MIZAPA-554274 format. One record per residue: residue in three letters; y negated, x, z negated of N, C-alpha, C, O in turn. Coordinates in steps of 0.05 Angstrom, whole numbers, padded with zeros to 5 digits, always signed. Example, Ala and Ser with C-alpha at 12.3 -4.5 7.8 and 13.67 -1.06 7.14 Angstrom:
ala+00114+00264-00156+00090+00246-00156+00066+00264-00156+00066+00285-00169;ser+00045+00257-00142+00021+00273-00143-00001+00258-00157-00023+00268-00161;
END
This chain:
met+00027+00016-00003-00009-00001-00001-00023+00021+00001-00038+00020+00020;cys-00024+00045-00014-00051+00050-00025-00059+00070+00004-00042+00084+00014;arg-00082+00070+00012-00093+00087+00037-00114+00104+00022-00131+00112+00037;his-00116+00112-00002-00132+00135-00017-00112+00160-00013-00088+00160-00012;gln-00135+00183-00012-00129+00210-00016-00140+00214-00043-00161+00203-00049;pro-00127+00228-00059-00102+00233-00062-00085+00198-00068-00097+00181-00082;glu-00065+00195-00059-00049+00169-00063-00049+00160-00094-00039+00174-00111;cys-00059+00138-00099-00055+00121-00123-00029+00122-00140-00012+00120-00122;pro-00017+00123-00160+00010+00118-00169+00021+00090-00165+00009+00069-00167;ser+00042+00094-00161+00065+00071-00153+00060+00055-00176+00054+00064-00198;phe+00064+00027-00169+00073+00010-00197+00093+00019-00211+00092+00014-00235;his+00111+00033-00202+00139+00045-00220+00133+00069-00232+00148+00077-00250;asp+00109+00082-00223+00102+00105-00241+00088+00096-00271+00077+00074-00276;val+00092+00118-00291+00080+00107-00317+00052+00105-00318+00043+00092-00336;asp+00034+00118-00300+00009+00120-00296-00006+00096-00280-00030+00094-00276;arg+00011+00081-00274+00010+00053-00257-00020+00037-00260-00027+00020-00243;glu-00036+00045-00283-00059+00029-00285-00084+00056-00280-00106+00056-00292;ala-00077+00074-00266-00096+00097-00255-00103+00082-00232-00127+00084-00225;ala-00085+00064-00216-00093+00062-00191-00117+00046-00190-00125+00032-00209;arg-00135+00051-00160-00163+00037-00159-00158+00004-00159-00139-00010-00152;val-00181+00000-00168-00181-00039-00174-00191-00035-00142-00204-00016-00133;ile-00177-00064-00124-00187-00069-00101-00198-00103-00100-00208-00114-00080;ala-00192-00115-00128-00205-00141-00127-00210-00146-00161-00192-00156-00175;gly-00231-00140-00170-00239-00147-00197-00250-00172-00203-00268-00180-00188;his-00242-00188-00226-00248-00214-00233-00252-00210-00269-00237-00220-00286;pro-00275-00193-00275-00279-00196-00307-00287-00221-00318-00288-00224-00342;glu-00292-00238-00302-00302-00265-00311-00281-00283-00319-00282-00300-00337;gln-00255-00276-00302-00232-00291-00304-00203-00275-00324-00181-00284-00330;gly-00222-00238-00328-00195-00225-00347-00184-00221-00334-00163-00231-00344;trp-00177-00211-00312-00165-00198-00294-00171-00182-00273-00194-00188-00266;ser-00156-00155-00250-00163-00142-00241-00134-00134-00218-00111-00130-00226;leu-00141-00134-00196-00121-00125-00178-00115-00098-00173-00135-00088-00164;leu-00100-00085-00173-00105-00053-00165-00091-00055-00138-00083-00076-00126;cys-00089-00026-00131-00089-00022-00096-00046-00011-00100-00035+00005-00085;asn-00037-00022-00117-00013-00014-00118-00004-00037-00128+00017-00034-00141;gly-00013-00066-00126-00004-00087-00127+00000-00096-00161+00012-00116-00169;val-00008-00083-00171-00003-00089-00208-00030-00105-00215-00051-00093-00213;val-00027-00130-00223-00048-00147-00234-00053-00141-00267-00038-00147-00285;val-00081-00126-00270-00082-00120-00300-00096-00141-00308-00110-00154-00293;phe-00091-00145-00337-00108-00165-00353-00127-00146-00378-00125-00123-00385;glu-00142-00164-00386-00160-00150-00407-00144-00149-00425-00141-00126-00432;asp-00129-00165-00437-00114-00152-00457-00090-00135-00457-00076-00131-00477;thr-00086-00126-00435-00072-00101-00428-00054-00110-00420-00039-00091-00415;gly-00043-00137-00413-00019-00141-00403-00017-00140-00374-00038-00141-00362;glu+00005-00138-00360+00011-00132-00335+00029-00149-00318+00052-00157-00325;leu+00021-00153-00299+00046-00168-00274+00046-00143-00256+00027-00130-00248;leu+00072-00141-00252+00084-00123-00232+00091-00134-00203+00106-00154-00203;pro+00085-00129-00187+00092-00136-00153+00114-00143-00151+00120-00155-00130;asn+00136-00137-00170+00169-00138-00162+00173-00164-00180+00196-00173-00182;gly+00153-00175-00192+00153-00200-00214+00162-00191-00239+00173-00207-00254;gly+00158-00168-00246+00158-00157-00276+00139-00159-00292+00117-00160-00281;val+00140-00159-00317+00123-00169-00335+00117-00146-00356+00137-00140-00370;ile+00091-00131-00361+00092-00116-00379+00070-00130-00402+00048-00140-00399;ala+00087-00127-00429+00066-00142-00446+00043-00129-00457+00043-00105-00459;pro+00023-00143-00465-00002-00125-00481+00008-00111-00494+00030-00113-00505;his-00012-00089-00495-00003-00062-00506-00030-00044-00520-00030-00020-00521;arg-00051-00062-00529-00064-00047-00539-00059-00042-00565-00042-00054-00578;pro-00079-00021-00577-00069-00017-00607-00077-00041-00623-00099-00049-00618;thr-00062-00054-00642-00072-00074-00664-00071-00058-00691-00082-00070-00709;asp-00062-00035-00697-00067-00022-00723-00088-00006-00719-00084+00018-00715;val-00111-00014-00721-00144+00006-00718-00154+00006-00747-00160-00016-00756;arg-00157+00026-00762-00163+00040-00781-00193+00040-00780-00203+00047-00759;ala-00209+00033-00799-00240+00032-00801-00241+00063-00813-00226+00069-00832;val-00255+00078-00803-00264+00105-00804-00295+00105-00826-00317+00097-00818;ala-00291+00114-00851-00316+00114-00868-00328+00135-00864-00349+00140-00876;
END
């Protein structure tokens, strides 16, 4: 899918979120990456093969004094 140089990571790669945004809809909370991944603002993902990555934002954040 990607025509960028260097080519963006595949949706199979661990760093798939590093692909470029080709359609951003921040008002709706999602963006489409050039590798076919849909990323959501809660850090969840839909993969082009129908797979789902659950939200993975840190939830145990400590206040620093």
